[in-house]
C-alpha positions as CSV (number, residue, x, y, z in Angstrom):
1,M,0.0,0.0,0.0
2,K,2.9,2.4,0.9
3,K,4.5,1.7,-2.5
4,L,1.2,2.5,-4.3
5,L,0.9,5.8,-2.5
6,G,4.5,6.6,-3.4
7,Y,3.8,5.9,-7.1
8,A,0.6,8.1,-6.9
9,F,2.7,10.9,-5.5
10,V,5.2,10.7,-8.3
11,L,2.5,10.6,-11.0
12,T,0.8,13.6,-9.4
13,L,4.1,15.5,-9.3
14,F,4.9,14.9,-13.0
15,A,1.3,15.6,-14.0
16,A,1.4,19.1,-12.5
17,P,2.0,21.8,-15.1
18,F,5.7,22.9,-14.9
19,T,5.3,26.6,-15.8
20,P,8.1,29.2,-15.6
21,V,6.5,30.5,-12.4
22,N,6.6,27.1,-10.8
23,A,10.2,26.6,-11.8
24,Q,11.1,30.0,-10.3
25,G,9.4,29.1,-7.1
26,I,11.1,25.7,-6.9
27,L,14.5,27.3,-7.6
28,G,13.8,29.8,-4.8
29,K,13.0,27.1,-2.3
30,I,16.2,25.2,-3.3
31,K,18.3,28.3,-2.8
32,Q,16.7,28.9,0.6
33,K,17.3,25.3,1.7
34,V,21.0,25.5,0.6
35,K,21.3,28.7,2.6
36,D,19.6,27.2,5.7
37,K,21.9,24.1,5.4
38,A,25.0,26.3,5.3
39,E,23.9,28.3,8.4
40,Q,23.1,25.1,10.2
41,K,26.6,23.7,9.5
42,E,28.2,26.9,10.7
43,D,26.2,26.7,14.0
44,E,27.2,23.1,14.4
45,K,30.9,24.0,13.8
46,I,30.9,26.6,16.5
47,D,29.0,24.3,18.9
48,K,31.4,21.4,18.3
49,A,34.3,23.7,19.0
50,V,32.9,24.8,22.3
51,D,31.8,21.3,23.3
52,K,35.2,19.8,22.5
53,A,36.6,21.5,25.6
54,A,34.2,19.4,27.7
55,D,35.3,16.0,26.4
56,G,38.1,15.6,28.9
57,V,35.9,16.2,31.9
58,D,33.1,14.0,30.5
59,N,35.5,11.1,29.9
60,A,37.0,11.5,33.4
61,T,33.5,11.2,34.9
62,K,32.7,8.2,32.7
63,N,35.9,6.5,33.8
64,G,35.0,6.7,37.5
65,G,36.4,10.2,38.3
66,S,34.8,12.3,41.0
67,K,31.7,14.2,40.0
68,G,33.5,17.2,41.4
69,S,32.2,20.8,41.7
70,D,28.5,21.3,41.6
71,A,27.8,17.6,40.9
72,K,24.4,16.0,41.6
73,D,23.5,12.6,43.1
74,N,21.7,10.5,40.4
75,N,20.8,7.7,42.7
76,V,17.7,9.2,44.4
77,K,14.3,7.6,44.0
78,Q,12.1,9.2,41.4
79,V,8.7,10.0,43.0
80,S,7.4,11.7,39.9
81,N,9.0,12.1,36.5
82,I,8.0,14.3,33.5
83,E,9.7,13.3,30.3
84,T,9.9,16.4,28.0
85,G,9.3,16.2,24.3
86,N,12.0,18.7,23.6
87,N,15.3,18.5,25.6
88,E,17.4,20.5,23.2
89,T,19.5,23.3,24.6
90,P,19.3,26.5,22.4
91,S,22.6,27.2,20.6
92,L,24.8,30.1,21.7
93,K,24.0,31.8,18.4
94,V,20.3,32.1,19.3
95,Y,21.4,34.3,22.3
96,Q,23.9,36.3,20.2
97,N,22.2,39.7,21.0
98,Y,21.5,38.9,24.7
99,D,22.5,41.8,26.9
100,F,21.5,40.6,30.4
101,V,24.4,40.6,32.8
102,P,23.7,39.2,36.3
103,G,24.8,40.8,39.6
104,D,28.4,40.4,40.7
105,K,27.6,39.1,44.2
106,I,25.4,36.1,44.6
107,L,23.0,36.3,47.5
108,F,21.2,32.9,46.9
109,E,21.6,30.1,44.5
110,D,20.0,26.6,44.6
111,N,19.9,23.8,42.0
112,F,18.6,21.4,44.7
113,T,21.8,19.4,44.9
114,G,21.7,17.1,47.9
115,D,17.9,17.5,48.5
116,Q,15.7,14.4,48.5
117,D,13.4,13.8,45.6
118,G,9.8,13.8,46.7
119,E,10.5,16.1,49.6
120,F,10.3,19.9,50.1
121,P,13.8,21.5,49.5
122,S,15.8,22.3,52.6
123,H,16.8,25.8,51.5
124,W,13.3,27.1,51.0
125,E,10.3,28.1,53.1
126,L,6.7,27.1,52.2
127,E,4.3,30.0,52.8
128,K,1.1,28.8,51.2
129,G,-0.1,25.7,49.3
130,Q,2.0,22.6,48.7
131,G,5.3,21.8,47.0
132,Q,7.9,19.1,46.6
133,L,10.9,18.2,44.4
134,N,10.2,16.0,41.4
135,K,12.1,15.3,38.2
136,V,11.7,16.7,34.7
137,S,13.7,14.5,32.3
138,G,15.9,13.4,35.2
139,Q,16.6,16.9,36.5
140,E,15.3,17.9,40.0
141,A,12.8,20.8,40.0
142,L,10.4,22.3,42.5
143,F,6.7,21.6,41.8
144,L,4.2,23.9,43.4
145,T,0.7,22.3,43.7
146,E,-2.5,22.9,45.7
147,G,-2.6,26.6,46.1
148,N,-4.3,29.8,45.0
149,Y,-1.7,31.1,45.5
150,A,1.0,28.6,46.3
151,R,4.0,30.5,47.5
152,V,7.6,29.8,48.5
153,K,10.6,31.9,49.4
154,P,14.4,31.3,49.8
155,R,15.7,30.8,53.4
156,M,17.7,33.9,54.0
157,K,19.6,35.2,57.1
158,T,17.9,38.5,57.0
159,E,14.3,39.5,56.0
160,K,15.5,42.5,53.9
161,Y,18.3,41.5,51.6
162,L,17.6,43.2,48.2
163,T,19.0,46.6,47.3
164,E,19.2,48.0,43.9
165,P,20.6,47.0,41.5
166,F,19.8,43.3,41.8
167,T,19.1,40.5,39.4
168,I,17.0,37.3,39.6
169,E,17.3,34.2,37.3
170,F,15.5,30.9,37.2
171,D,14.5,28.2,34.7
172,Y,10.8,27.7,34.3
173,Y,8.9,24.7,32.8
174,N,5.4,25.7,31.6
175,K,3.2,22.6,31.6
176,D,0.3,22.7,29.0
177,R,-2.7,24.6,30.4
178,A,-0.8,25.6,33.6
179,Y,-1.1,29.2,35.0
180,G,1.9,31.4,34.7
181,I,4.5,31.6,37.4
182,L,4.7,34.7,39.6
183,T,7.9,36.3,41.0
184,F,6.8,38.2,44.1
185,L,8.8,41.4,44.9
186,S,8.0,42.6,48.4
187,R,7.8,46.3,49.1
188,I,6.5,48.7,51.8
189,D,3.2,50.4,51.0
190,P,3.5,54.0,52.3
191,A,-0.3,54.3,52.6
192,C,-0.4,51.8,55.4
193,N,3.3,51.4,56.2
194,C,2.8,47.7,55.7
195,E,4.4,45.0,53.5
196,T,2.8,44.3,50.2
197,T,4.0,42.8,46.9
198,S,4.4,43.6,43.2
199,D,4.7,40.6,40.9
200,V,6.2,39.7,37.6
201,Q,4.1,37.0,35.8
202,V,5.4,34.8,33.0
203,G,2.6,33.0,31.2
204,A,2.4,31.0,28.0
205,S,1.7,33.9,25.7
206,E,2.6,37.1,27.5
207,A,4.4,38.6,30.5
208,S,3.2,41.3,32.9
209,F,4.3,43.5,35.8
210,N,1.6,44.3,38.4
211,G,2.4,46.8,41.2
212,V,2.0,50.5,41.7
213,V,2.0,50.6,37.9
214,D,0.9,47.8,35.6
215,F,2.5,46.7,32.3
216,S,2.1,43.7,30.0
217,K,3.4,42.6,26.7
218,A,2.8,39.6,24.4
219,Y,5.7,37.4,23.3
220,P,7.0,37.4,19.8
221,A,5.1,34.9,17.6
222,G,7.8,32.3,17.7
223,L,7.6,32.0,21.5
224,Q,3.8,32.0,22.1
225,D,1.5,29.2,23.2
226,E,2.5,25.8,21.6
227,N,6.0,27.2,21.1
228,F,6.2,27.9,24.8
229,V,4.4,25.1,26.7
230,N,6.1,21.8,27.7
231,K,9.6,23.3,27.4
232,W,12.2,24.8,29.7
233,H,12.7,28.6,29.5
234,H,15.3,30.8,31.2
235,I,13.8,33.8,33.0
236,A,15.9,36.8,34.0
237,I,14.9,40.0,35.8
238,A,17.1,43.1,36.3
239,V,16.1,46.0,38.6
240,K,18.1,49.2,38.7
241,N,17.1,52.7,39.6
242,H,13.5,51.6,39.9
243,Q,13.6,50.3,36.3
244,L,12.7,46.7,35.7
245,K,13.7,44.6,32.7
246,L,12.3,41.1,32.1
247,Y,13.9,38.5,29.7
248,V,12.4,35.3,28.6
249,D,15.0,33.1,26.9
250,Q,17.0,35.4,24.6
251,N,14.2,37.9,24.3
252,R,13.9,41.2,26.3
253,I,10.1,41.1,26.7
254,L,9.2,43.8,29.2
255,V,10.7,47.1,30.3
256,V,9.0,49.0,33.2
257,P,10.6,52.4,33.2
258,D,9.7,53.2,36.9
259,T,8.2,50.6,39.3
260,K,7.8,53.4,41.9
261,S,9.0,50.9,44.5
262,E,11.9,49.8,46.6
263,F,11.9,46.0,46.8
264,F,13.6,44.1,49.7
265,K,12.9,40.4,49.2
266,V,11.6,37.9,46.6
267,G,9.3,34.8,46.5
268,F,7.8,32.6,43.8
269,G,4.4,31.0,43.3
270,G,1.0,31.2,41.6
271,I,-2.0,29.0,41.0
272,G,-0.8,25.4,41.0
273,S,-2.5,22.0,41.0
274,E,-1.5,18.3,40.8
275,E,-2.3,18.3,37.1
276,Q,-0.8,21.7,36.2
277,P,1.9,22.4,38.7
278,L,4.2,25.4,38.6
279,I,7.7,24.0,37.9
280,F,11.1,25.8,38.3
281,K,14.7,25.3,39.2
282,N,18.2,26.9,39.2
283,V,17.2,30.0,41.1
284,R,19.9,32.7,41.5
285,I,19.5,36.0,43.2
286,A,22.4,38.5,43.0
287,S,23.2,42.0,44.0
288,G,24.9,44.4,41.7
289,G,24.2,44.2,37.9
290,D,26.0,47.4,36.8
291,M,28.6,45.4,34.8
292,N,28.1,47.2,31.5
293,M,31.6,48.6,30.7
294,I,31.0,49.3,27.0
295,G,32.4,52.7,26.0
296,K,34.6,53.0,29.0
297,K,38.4,52.8,29.1
298,F,39.3,49.6,31.0
299,T,41.6,50.4,33.9
300,E,40.8,47.7,36.3
301,S,43.2,44.8,37.0
302,K,40.5,42.2,36.4
303,I,36.8,41.5,35.8
304,I,35.2,38.9,38.0
305,T,32.1,37.3,36.4
306,H,29.4,35.0,37.6
307,G,27.4,35.2,34.4
308,I,29.3,32.6,32.4
309,N,27.6,29.4,33.5
310,F,28.1,25.7,32.5
311,D,26.2,22.5,32.6
312,I,26.7,20.6,35.9
313,D,30.2,19.2,36.1
314,K,30.9,20.0,32.4
315,A,32.6,22.7,30.3
316,S,29.5,23.2,28.1
317,I,28.6,26.9,28.2
318,K,25.0,27.7,28.8
319,P,23.4,30.0,26.2
320,E,22.3,32.6,28.8
321,S,26.1,33.3,29.4
322,M,26.1,35.3,26.1
323,G,25.1,38.5,28.0
324,T,28.4,38.4,29.9
325,L,30.4,37.2,26.9
326,N,29.0,40.0,24.8
327,M,30.1,42.5,27.5
328,I,33.7,41.0,27.5
329,V,33.8,41.2,23.7
330,G,32.7,44.9,23.9
331,V,35.5,45.7,26.4
332,L,38.1,44.1,24.2
333,K,36.9,46.0,21.1
334,E,36.9,49.3,23.0
335,N,40.5,48.6,24.3
336,P,42.4,47.1,21.3
337,D,45.7,46.8,23.3
338,L,44.0,44.8,26.1
339,K,44.8,41.2,26.7
340,F,43.2,38.8,29.2
341,S,44.1,35.7,31.0
342,I,40.9,33.7,31.3
343,E,40.9,32.0,34.7
344,G,38.4,29.4,35.8
345,H,37.5,28.8,39.4
346,T,35.4,26.2,41.2
347,D,34.1,25.6,44.7
348,N,35.7,22.8,46.8
349,S,33.2,20.0,46.0
350,G,34.9,17.0,44.6
351,T,38.6,16.3,44.5
352,A,41.2,19.0,44.0
353,A,42.6,17.3,40.9
354,H,39.2,17.0,39.2
355,N,38.4,20.7,40.0
356,L,41.7,21.8,38.4
357,T,40.8,19.8,35.2
358,L,37.3,21.2,35.2
359,S,38.3,24.8,35.7
360,Q,40.9,24.5,32.9
361,Q,38.4,23.0,30.5
362,R,35.9,25.7,31.3
363,A,38.5,28.5,30.7
364,E,39.4,26.9,27.4
365,A,35.7,26.7,26.4
366,V,35.3,30.4,27.1
367,K,38.4,31.2,25.0
368,V,37.0,29.1,22.1
369,Q,33.7,30.9,22.2
370,L,35.3,34.4,22.4
371,I,37.4,33.6,19.3
372,A,34.2,32.4,17.6
373,M,32.7,35.8,18.4
374,G,35.6,37.6,16.6
375,V,38.3,38.1,19.3
376,D,41.9,37.5,18.2
377,G,43.1,34.4,20.0
378,S,46.5,35.9,20.6
379,R,44.9,38.3,23.1
380,L,43.7,35.5,25.3
381,S,45.3,32.9,27.5
382,T,43.7,30.3,29.9
383,K,44.4,29.0,33.4
384,G,42.4,26.6,35.5
385,L,42.8,27.3,39.3
386,G,40.2,24.9,40.6
387,D,39.3,25.6,44.2
388,T,42.7,27.1,45.2
389,K,41.6,30.7,45.3
390,P,38.2,31.1,47.0
391,I,36.7,34.5,47.4
392,S,34.0,33.3,49.8
393,D,33.4,30.5,52.2
394,N,32.5,27.0,50.9
395,N,30.1,26.3,53.8
396,S,26.9,27.8,52.2
397,L,25.1,27.7,48.8
398,E,25.9,31.3,48.1
399,G,29.5,31.0,49.2
400,K,30.1,28.1,46.8
401,A,28.2,30.0,44.1
402,N,30.5,33.0,44.5
403,N,33.6,30.8,44.3
404,R,32.4,29.3,41.0
405,R,33.4,32.0,38.6
406,V,35.4,33.1,35.5
407,E,37.9,35.9,35.9
408,F,39.4,38.0,33.2
409,V,42.8,39.2,34.4
410,K,44.6,41.9,32.6
411,M,47.9,40.9,31.2
């Protein structure tokens, strides 16, 4: 039957009138396909060059090496598991115009390492509703269920820890027909001198800010609805001088010129249920965020960055790192005589030898990517320092996160 259908298709094709207009259309499609194929090969070439730096670390892990810095335990029992239909990570080229640069001091970071699957995470507080850790394609994430609104917040040493500028990042999985996730920003209402909240909502088709002023904006067509649901998305929020910017993946979606508020803490939540939970992971809150040095003569001895991030225990650069990488490229273009030693640092998880290897591989991956972005390789060198030069303690999540960094040291 399949063969007969095939013959019918061929006969139909040859039976169609082959006019000059049809010929021109076909030739146009062929040219477009050739162009698309060439661009795809170029993307693959860059991605392979960056991924090559991770091979040594991956092989060491496969051969029984320590999981090392920021590794996860894969032996926990899976209470619930969502298998995604699309696990592909966006290419770095997709983020080529990304300009979000995270804060330079991490106040909180949690990827749920060491927490028990099926339980509530130890570094969070449940304020309303219900929540527990479950897996999405093998990766631990926090599911918020049973709540209108469900609401959680990071465990912090002080109640008021946000001062401008600050940044917030997390990965969000929007299950089909689920309500959008809310990022709650606490402020003091001067009318009653009491605590209240503004919120940033990320839904399947649009994002909004609701507070003293309200703003909303629909996503570009390629991100809406079926292109958004059942996939991971990187959310980034930057607040500076009362201005708020919201990014969804590589897109700057919303700009609130003046929130008319001073925010002092953050929480997450929304309307969740067992069937449509709110799902998120990899939360990072940082102070600072004024790292834009473009147009300025570089006189510092080094730049310490926390915005170049990698897959766990690998040297594969995450695409949201492009904001920081674009900033470094801008500094190098503005200062043509400047040369950098790219120095990788880890926390003290895992063995010292493994961390040295990992940090060297990550520094090399950064160099490869900067060269792919047009930087002359002779202006860059690499050095992996592992956990030998901490800038914070290794006894807390935020301490470890601050120690995991890439420094650009002036040569």
